[in-house]
C-alpha positions, 0 to 999 in steps of 0.5 A: 388136770387140764394143760393150758399153756395159753393161759401162761402166755397170755399172763406174760403178755399182759405183764409185759404189755405185749400185744402179739405173739410175735412180740412175745417171741421176740422178747423170749428169743424164739421164733414166732412158730414156737409160740404158736405151737405152744399156744395150740398145744402142739409143743410143750413148754420145755425147761429152757423156755420156762427158764427164759420166761422166768428170766424175762418176767421174774415169775417163779417157775412154780407159779408159771407151772401152776398157771399152765394147769388147772389146779386139782384143788378146783376139783377136790372138795374138802 
């Protein structure tokens, strides 16, 4: 499986009609450097940020976790 936190960030930005990572940071109540570190795979999305994303978007934590990872189902035949 491949970790892709940027996919989740992009989905949230599209869902909320946000244009920049700074705007996303404001909505999530974090510093812009946190979004940058997550996007550049220097910091994992922790539980508190995942819960905040759920609170802001209404997306389930399971759906968000699945978005961050390429599903094994893509690689399993049958």
